[in-house]
C-alpha positions as CSV (number, residue, x, y, z in Angstrom):
1,M,151.9,-38.7,229.3
2,A,154.7,-39.7,231.6
3,D,155.2,-43.3,232.6
4,K,155.1,-42.9,236.4
5,P,153.4,-40.3,238.6
6,S,156.4,-40.2,240.9
7,D,160.1,-41.1,240.9
8,K,162.0,-43.5,243.2
9,N,162.5,-40.6,245.7
10,G,158.7,-40.0,245.9
11,R,158.8,-36.7,244.0
12,F,155.9,-36.2,241.7
13,D,156.3,-35.8,237.9
14,T,155.5,-32.1,237.5
15,G,155.4,-32.6,233.7
16,L,152.5,-34.9,234.2
17,I,150.8,-32.4,236.4
18,R,151.3,-29.7,233.9
19,E,149.9,-31.9,231.1
20,L,146.8,-32.5,233.3
21,A,146.4,-28.8,233.9
22,A,146.7,-28.1,230.2
23,I,144.0,-30.7,229.4
24,L,141.9,-29.2,232.1
25,R,142.1,-25.7,230.5
26,E,141.8,-27.0,226.9
27,A,138.7,-29.1,227.5
28,D,137.3,-26.5,229.9
29,L,136.9,-29.1,232.6
30,G,136.3,-28.4,236.3
31,E,138.7,-31.2,237.4
32,I,140.6,-34.2,236.0
33,E,141.9,-37.2,237.9
34,I,144.1,-40.2,237.0
35,E,145.5,-43.2,238.9
36,Q,148.7,-44.9,238.1
37,S,150.8,-47.4,240.1
38,G,148.6,-46.9,243.1
39,V,148.9,-43.1,243.1
40,R,145.9,-40.9,242.4
41,I,146.4,-37.4,241.0
42,K,143.5,-35.0,240.9
43,V,143.8,-31.5,239.4
44,A,140.8,-29.1,239.9
45,K,140.2,-25.4,239.2
46,G,138.1,-22.9,241.1
47,A,138.2,-20.9,244.3
48,A,139.4,-24.0,246.3
49,A,141.5,-25.4,243.4
50,A,144.2,-27.8,244.4
51,V,146.2,-30.7,243.1
52,H,145.6,-33.7,245.2
53,Y,147.8,-36.8,245.3
54,S,146.8,-39.8,247.3
55,A,148.3,-43.2,247.9
56,A,146.7,-45.9,250.0
57,P,146.4,-44.3,253.5
58,A,148.0,-40.8,253.1
59,A,147.1,-37.7,251.1
60,V,149.3,-34.8,250.2
61,S,148.1,-31.5,248.7
62,A,149.8,-28.7,246.8
63,P,148.3,-25.4,245.5
64,A,147.4,-25.7,241.8
65,A,149.2,-22.4,241.0
66,A,152.5,-23.7,242.3
67,A,152.2,-27.3,241.1
68,A,150.4,-26.9,237.8
69,G,151.4,-23.3,236.8
70,A,147.7,-22.3,236.9
71,S,146.5,-18.9,238.0
72,A,145.0,-18.6,241.4
73,A,141.3,-17.8,241.4
74,V,140.3,-14.2,242.2
75,A,137.5,-13.5,244.7
76,A,134.2,-12.8,243.0
77,P,133.7,-9.0,242.6
78,T,131.2,-7.5,245.0
79,A,127.8,-6.5,243.8
80,S,128.9,-2.8,243.8
81,L,131.6,-3.5,241.2
82,R,129.1,-5.4,239.1
83,D,126.9,-2.3,239.0
84,H,129.8,0.2,238.7
85,P,129.1,2.6,235.8
86,G,132.7,2.2,234.6
87,A,132.8,-1.6,234.7
88,V,133.8,-3.3,231.5
89,K,132.2,-6.7,231.5
90,S,133.1,-10.0,229.8
91,P,131.1,-10.4,226.6
92,M,131.3,-14.2,226.9
93,V,132.3,-17.2,228.9
94,G,136.0,-18.0,228.4
95,T,139.6,-17.5,229.6
96,V,140.9,-14.0,229.9
97,Y,144.3,-12.9,228.8
98,L,145.9,-9.7,229.9
99,Q,148.7,-9.8,227.3
100,A,148.9,-10.9,223.6
101,E,151.4,-13.6,224.4
102,E,153.7,-14.9,227.2
103,G,156.3,-12.3,228.0
104,A,154.6,-9.5,226.1
105,P,153.5,-6.3,228.0
106,K,150.0,-6.2,229.4
107,F,147.4,-4.4,227.3
108,V,146.7,-2.0,230.2
109,K,147.8,-1.4,233.8
110,V,146.1,0.4,236.6
111,G,146.6,4.1,236.1
112,D,146.7,3.9,232.3
113,T,144.7,6.4,230.3
114,V,142.8,4.6,227.5
115,N,140.7,5.8,224.5
116,A,137.4,4.3,223.4
117,G,138.2,1.2,221.4
118,A,141.5,0.4,223.1
119,T,142.1,-3.3,223.7
120,L,141.9,-4.0,227.5
121,C,142.3,-7.8,227.3
122,L,141.4,-10.9,225.3
123,V,138.8,-13.5,226.1
124,E,139.5,-16.9,224.5
125,A,136.5,-19.0,223.7
126,M,136.6,-22.1,221.5
127,K,140.1,-21.4,220.4
128,T,139.2,-17.9,219.2
129,F,140.7,-14.8,220.9
130,N,138.1,-12.0,221.2
131,P,139.3,-8.5,222.1
132,V,137.5,-6.7,224.9
133,T,137.7,-3.0,224.1
134,A,137.2,0.2,226.2
135,P,133.6,1.4,225.6
136,R,134.8,5.0,226.4
137,G,138.0,6.8,227.2
138,G,139.2,7.2,230.8
139,T,141.6,6.0,233.4
140,V,141.9,2.3,234.3
141,T,141.3,2.3,238.1
142,Q,141.0,-1.4,238.7
143,I,141.8,-4.7,237.0
144,L,139.5,-7.3,238.6
145,I,140.9,-10.4,236.9
146,E,144.2,-12.2,236.5
147,N,145.9,-13.5,233.4
148,Q,144.5,-16.9,232.2
149,Q,141.6,-16.8,234.6
150,P,138.2,-18.3,233.6
151,V,135.5,-15.7,233.3
152,E,131.7,-15.8,233.0
153,F,129.4,-13.8,230.8
154,G,128.8,-10.3,232.3
155,E,131.6,-10.6,234.9
156,P,133.3,-7.3,235.5
157,L,136.9,-7.3,234.1
158,V,138.2,-3.7,234.4
159,I,136.9,-0.4,235.9
160,I,137.4,2.7,233.8
161,E,136.6,6.1,235.3
């Protein structure tokens, strides 16, 4: 990791913050915190995710998405979406990916027509990427998740009508 959390001008080492965010994702932690040279940096994920920096008396906050390159959390789907007959739900707990790799086109977009068995997204769990496929053909009317968002078992991901 970087030697100092901030430079002589008081700017924070974004590389250090990115490393902390990567450790957070890789270890599937809710938060991680370090203290160096009297400066404390805390990176957390979730609906109220933020990167917190604090020195002796003052505290400064920055959104995790901007500071750590993490995706912002999406509001939990309403009960009606959970019970929607066209909801495609996550088969496991993990991190969802809407594209095969950075810069690649998304598997599906709202308005796309898909056939049964078409890959909608990937859920990564324990370093294994598991495809989530369309259980039937139809039109993608909603995508309820964002790329690299943590998901729970049974959480609706996509609506196909």
